[in-house]
N, C-alpha and C positions, 0 to 999 in steps of 0.2 A: 590760465588766468584769465579772467571776463572782469568787469571794468560795471560798477554798479552802477544804480542813477543820481547818487549823489558824489561818481566821480571817483571810489576807493577801488580799486585794482583786489579783490580777494581769488582763493583759489576756486578753481571750478569742482564744481559740487560733484560724486559721484552718483551714478545711473545704475539704480536697481531695479528689477521683474525679479518678477512674484508669477511663475506656473506652476495651478495647482491639479494632482490629478485626481478627481473628487471618486472616482470608481476607486480606488485607494486608497485614497485616505480623505474619506466624509469627515464632516463636522459631526463630534458627540454632545454636541447643547446645539442651541439656539446658531441657528446660521452664521444672523448679523453679526453679531456678539464674535461666534470665532473668526468671520474675511475681517473686523475692525483688528484684532488681535494682533492677528496675523501681519496686516499693514503698517499696526506698530513695530510689531520687531524688524520688518523692511525698514522701516524712517531708520533706524539706528544705521543702517549702511552706507546712506545716502538720500537721494530723489527720488521717487518711486515711480516711474512712468509706466507702470503699466503691470495687472493685477489680472490674471488669465485663467479661466478654469475649464478644465473638461472632460467630459462625461457621456455615457448612452444613455438611453429615455429609460436606459430600467435605475438609474441611482433615482432621478427627479420622482420615478412614481415609486417605489419603495419605501418603509415607512418604516426605519428605526424606533426598537426598542423604548429610547424613551418616549417617544412621541406616542406613541402606544401608551403605554403606561400616563404618560402626561392626559389622556386623552381618557384612559378609563377613570382616572383618581375627577377629573371633569365630569362627566358623565354622572358618578356617584353621588359627588354634593349635590348635582342636581336634585333630583333626584330626591336626595333629603331635603333640601332647602324646599322644594313642591308640597311633598309633604308636610311641614310643617317641624320636620326632628332636628331641623339644624337652622341657627339663623345667624348670618352675619354681625360680624359687632357693631358693624356700618353700613348705610346700604350703599348700594352699586349705583355710581354715579355717571350717564353717559357722557363722553366722549367731545361728543359732537354740541351737542344745546344744552347739556348743564341737567337733562332733567333725573331727580334722584327715583329709581327703584327698590323694593326691596329684594326683590330676590333676582338672583340670575338669569335665569330661564326669562324673569318679565322684561329686563334690561334685552336678550337676546330678541324677545318679541317685539319690544318697541324701536328696536334696530332696525330687523327686517321690514317691520311695515310703514315707519316715518322712514327712515336715511336712507338705506335701500332701492328704494322704493323710487321715492327721491332723482338719485344714481342714474334710475334707469332710464328716466323722463330728459336726463342729463344727456346721455350717451344716444338717444333718437335722437334729439335735439344736434347733437355734433356732427352724425350722419346724414344729417340733413342739407348740410353747410360743403360750402365747396373753398379752396384757395387760402388765403389770408384770413375772412373770419372764420372759416372753420379751425385755423391753425392759434388765434385770440380766445375762439368761445373754447378749446381744449386749457390753454393756458391758464386761461381765469376759470373755471368751474371745475376743469376734470382734473388733470397738474397740480394744481394748484392748491389743492384739496385735502391738506394731510390731514386734520380732524378725522376725515373721515378716512384717508389709507391707515393710520395707528387705531380707531376702532374696528376697523374691517378685519383687520389682522388678530385681533383679539377675540371677536367673538366668533366671526363665520370660521366653519371648516371649510380647505379649501379641497373641492371635490376629485383631484388629481395631487395624492402626493403630501406635502405638508409646507409647502410654500418655497423649496430649495431654490428655483433659480432665483424668486423675486427678491428672494432675501439676500443674497449674496449680489445683485444688481442693486438694492437699495445702499449695499456697501462699495458701489463705486468697481465692481465685480465683472471682467465681461465674461458672460459664461455661452459655451459653447457645447452644443449637442450636436455629436458623432456620429455615426449611421451602427446601428447593431452589428459587426461587425466585430468578430474577436481584433485586441489590440489595436480597435484602430483609435484610441481614444490614447496612447502609446503614441500610434504614427503622426498623427496630430501633435501632441506636445514634442517630439522629434525634428518635427518642421519646424515649430517655434520655437527652438534650444536654436536651432543653424540659421533663425532671423536675428536671431538676438544677439550672436557671436557675431557675425558680420553687419552689423547694426551699432557695434560705439557703446555698446553696455561697461560698465564695470561689475555687476555682481550680481548672481544668481543664484534666487534661492527656489528650490525645487522642493514641493510638499506632495513626498511620494518615498513608499520604499520599494519597489517595482525593481530588481536588481537590471531590467531591461535596459535602463539611460545609463548602466557607468560608463559604456564607451562615451557618449555625451558625453558624461563629467569629464573625461579624459582630456577629450578633444577641446574640452571648454580651458583649463587649467593650463593646457600645452598655448593656449591663445591668450596666457595673462591675462584670465576672467577670474576672478573669484566666486566659488559656490559655496553653498551652503544648501545641505541636508536637515528636512524637517520630517522627523517621522515616530515610529513608536519604536525603533531598536538601531543599535548603532550596527549594518549588517553591512553585506558586501555594499549596500548604494554607499550609506554614512562612512564607510571606511576610504570611498574616492571621493570625499569631497574635501573642502579645506575646515569647516564648522561642520559639525554635526549640532541639530536643537532637538531635544524631544518636543513632541506633539502634541504630548498632556500639557507641560509647564509654558508651550502657547498658549492654549488655550485657558489657563486657570492665571498668565500673565506672570509668572515666575520665574522670568529667564531673565536671570543678572549678566551686569555687563562680562564677567568674566568667562562665561559661556560661551559669547562670542566672540573671542578671540583666537587667533589663526592659530592651529597647533603644530609646532615641528618647524617652525621658522625665527629664529633668533635674527634680530636688529644687530646690523655691526657694530662694534662699542671701541669707540677710541678714545684715547688719556690724554688730556695736555697736560703738557709739561710744566713747568718754575717758569721759564719764556716765550710762556703762551702761545707753544706750536701741538700743533696731534699728532700723538706716534703711539705704534703702538709697539713698539719695543720690549714691552712689560707683559704682552701676549705668547715670548717668543720663546721657549724651552732649550735648553742646551744641555747635554749629556754629559756624563761623568767623563767617559775617554774626552772626550773636544777638549772638557776644562784639564787634564793631565796635559794634552798634548802643549797645552800654551804654559808662557812662565807665569804670565798673567796679562790681563785684560782691564787694559784702565781704560773710563769710557769718559773722552771731552767730549764739550761743544762749540765747536767753532759758525757761529755765525748762526744758519738755518741746520746743519748738516752735523748730524752726531756720528763720529768715525772709534774706527777701534786703535787701539793704541798697546804695543810694547811697553815692560818699563824700562826705564832711563837708565837703563846700565848699560855700557857700550861694552861689549864682550869684542874685537872684531878680528880675534885668532884664536882661532878654535886647536884643538888638540892633535890635529893631526897637521898643524901648523898651516891650513887653508884660512881662509878668511871665515868669519862666522857671522852670518847677519839674524842671527835671529834674537839680538836685539834693539834692530831699527825700529823706531818708534817716529810717529805721524809729527813733524810738527807745523802749526798754523797760526794764525794770527789773532789776538783777541781784542778786543776794542776797549776791556776792563782794563786790559795791563796798563801800565805805564811806558815811558817811551825808551828807558832801558832795558828793559825786558822784551821790546818788538823788536830792539838792535840782536840781541843775542839772537831769539829765535829767528831772526830772517838770517843771520849767519850760517845758523847751524838747519836751518832749512836749506839752506842753498850746496852745503857742505853734502848733507843727506840725499839731495837733489842729485849731484853729482858722480858722486860712489853709486848712488842706484844702475843713473847710466850705462855704468861703467861694468857692471856686472849682471844686467839685465834680463842677459839673455843665461848665465846658468842659474835661475831661482825655477824653482816649482810650487805652483798654486794647488796646497789639496786639498783648499778649502774655496766652495763658492760664495763669491761676493752677492749679495743682493739687493736690488735697488729698488726701493720699496716707493712709489707716491704717492702721496694722498693729498687731497685736500688742498693741492699748490705749497705742501711742502713734504721737501724728501728727505727721507730716514736711510740713510747707510749703514746694512751690517754686516761685517766681515767676523766669520766667526775662529779667525785664526792662521796665520802664515808660520808654517813649518818650517825647522831651520832644514837646513842642507846635508 
């Protein structure tokens, strides 16, 4: 429980950590959209405290097929617009200064000659400054110029890759480039998973299909840590987690609340009886053989305790002449009875207690007595008391 600013105590929110194996599961679309969709899924489990992505250099240099196709279509459309064979329905507008251009190549030419050149001048000016002056200049003209950043992402083509790392950082993802060694990203992810298990997080989301993380997921579950695997198929890694979510559904935003429920774990159910007490007696199953051994089981309620009693027929002597105590029943006090019934019950109870105390050494119990205590209430279940 934590106390808020308004003085109200609320339950402590769950802490969620997201680990992304970019070598195994790169985004199939725009990286920024995929990262934001992943954060939305993680936020359903609690507060997202960390989102980390690990990959080697090749993941940031490689061009996926969708990027290659998009650039090819853009070049073909620019060629048609330049020759006048294709005309846009509306003119292109510069998002920095608002100037209108007839074709897309004209817009790119305008942006490079004016805004990109001005950007380079500001960067040169920033490099000449030092200390606080440099920091203030950077915040005002470089980092705070969001219009230029948005236009540059659309018009300028990165020299290397397609801007995977920069787009993930824009979505709040910590991007780590590991060494160009086999299993280097897996080793870094395992170290981060080990750190997460000891830092007090409640949920761990792993975006990968690599079965090498199966042992780490088992250790996480043994540490009472909720695990979620996001991948293309429920393979060996997905079966080790509490919840498996398809990666395609995360990117498209088609994940329902039913898909985020933990499978194989059912909450304990308790039934409230007429008196307002919780009991699990309705869940106890009895065999037919046990019922045949007992003449009759009558369930009576004495205050907060449920007990089983036999019929009230008093068969004191058996066929062999010995006393038969199979029909002895328990007698208790009921607050709802009148005074006359209470006196009779007390008399019979004292008589039976004296009889039981004399012959208690001759009685055998062939059924166990189970005492179940739940939620501060006691329920006593007796399977039966057989005859001698």
